[in-house]
C-alpha positions as CSV (number, residue, x, y, z in Angstrom):
1,Q,98.2,114.9,138.4
2,V,96.2,113.8,135.3
3,R,95.7,116.7,132.9
4,F,93.6,117.1,129.8
5,V,93.9,119.9,127.3
6,E,91.1,119.7,124.7
7,S,91.3,121.7,121.6
8,G,89.8,121.9,118.1
9,G,86.3,123.1,118.8
10,G,84.7,125.9,117.1
11,L,81.8,127.1,115.0
12,V,80.8,124.9,112.1
13,Q,77.9,124.7,109.7
14,P,75.6,121.6,109.7
15,G,77.2,118.9,107.6
16,G,80.7,120.2,108.4
17,S,83.5,118.6,110.1
18,L,85.8,119.3,113.1
19,R,88.7,117.4,114.5
20,L,89.1,117.6,118.3
21,S,92.3,116.8,120.1
22,C,93.1,116.1,123.7
23,A,96.6,116.2,125.1
24,V,96.8,113.9,128.1
25,S,99.5,114.0,130.8
26,G,100.0,112.6,134.2
27,I,99.2,109.0,133.4
28,N,100.8,106.2,131.4
29,F,98.4,107.1,128.6
30,R,98.9,104.0,126.4
31,L,97.7,101.7,129.2
32,F,94.3,103.3,129.7
33,D,90.9,103.2,128.0
34,M,89.9,106.7,126.9
35,G,86.7,108.4,125.9
36,W,85.2,111.5,124.5
37,Y,82.1,112.9,126.3
38,R,80.0,115.9,125.7
39,Q,77.8,118.1,127.8
40,V,75.0,120.6,126.9
41,P,74.4,123.2,129.5
42,G,71.8,121.9,132.0
43,N,72.4,118.3,131.0
44,Q,74.6,115.6,132.2
45,R,77.7,114.6,130.3
46,E,77.1,111.8,127.9
47,M,79.5,109.4,126.3
48,V,80.3,110.1,122.7
49,A,83.0,107.6,121.8
50,R,85.4,105.3,123.6
51,I,88.7,103.7,122.6
52,S,90.4,101.0,124.6
53,S,94.1,100.8,125.3
54,G,94.2,98.1,122.6
55,G,92.4,100.3,120.1
56,S,88.9,98.9,120.1
57,T,86.2,101.5,119.8
58,N,82.6,102.0,120.5
59,F,80.3,104.9,119.8
60,A,77.1,106.4,121.1
61,E,74.2,105.7,118.7
62,F,73.8,109.3,117.9
63,V,77.2,109.7,116.5
64,E,77.9,106.2,115.0
65,G,78.9,106.4,111.4
66,R,79.8,110.1,111.7
67,F,82.5,110.3,114.3
68,T,85.8,108.5,114.6
69,I,87.9,108.2,117.8
70,S,91.6,107.6,117.6
71,R,94.6,107.8,119.8
72,N,98.3,108.4,119.4
73,N,100.2,106.6,122.1
74,V,103.5,108.3,121.3
75,R,102.1,111.8,121.5
76,N,99.7,110.9,124.3
77,T,96.8,112.4,122.4
78,L,93.2,111.4,121.9
79,N,91.4,112.6,118.8
80,L,87.8,112.8,117.7
81,Q,87.1,113.3,114.0
82,M,83.6,114.6,113.7
83,N,81.9,114.6,110.3
84,N,78.4,115.5,109.1
85,L,77.9,117.5,112.2
86,K,74.4,118.3,113.3
87,P,73.0,121.1,115.4
88,D,72.3,118.6,118.2
89,D,76.1,118.0,118.4
90,T,76.5,121.4,119.9
91,A,78.1,120.9,123.2
92,V,81.3,121.1,125.2
93,Y,83.4,118.1,124.5
94,Y,85.7,116.5,127.0
95,C,88.2,113.7,127.0
96,H,88.3,111.3,129.9
97,V,90.2,108.4,131.3
98,D,87.8,105.6,131.6
99,A,89.2,104.2,134.8
100,E,87.8,104.3,138.3
101,R,90.8,106.1,139.7
102,W,90.4,109.0,137.2
103,R,86.7,109.1,136.6
104,Q,86.2,112.3,138.6
105,Y,88.8,114.3,136.6
106,W,87.8,116.5,133.7
107,G,89.5,119.2,131.8
108,Q,87.9,122.4,130.6
109,G,86.6,120.9,127.4
110,T,86.4,122.4,123.9
111,R,83.2,124.0,122.7
112,V,81.6,122.8,119.5
113,T,78.8,124.9,118.0
114,V,77.0,123.6,114.9
115,S,74.8,126.3,113.4
116,A,74.0,127.7,110.1
């Protein structure tokens, strides 16, 4: 039922910026805490940024000060503004509903490659 369609990834040079978007459907989006996660091949997914239903945010240490998470509760979208990208940011980025019921559901993600 819950669906995520991530977009906005691509190839960017170090120091560049990308804006990721996730269209969410199948849930009453505005009521749920959301997050962005990323995964490098061979590694586990890791939390990048989270935003509560009320709009409070928290970030992984490795992106704090560079990334901004936001949500649009009218469009049911989750966004991640990524600035000053580093090669270590290269990963597939996923949005996620941070609730027990939906924790096992993931979309296809959007690939970010940071390379000169």
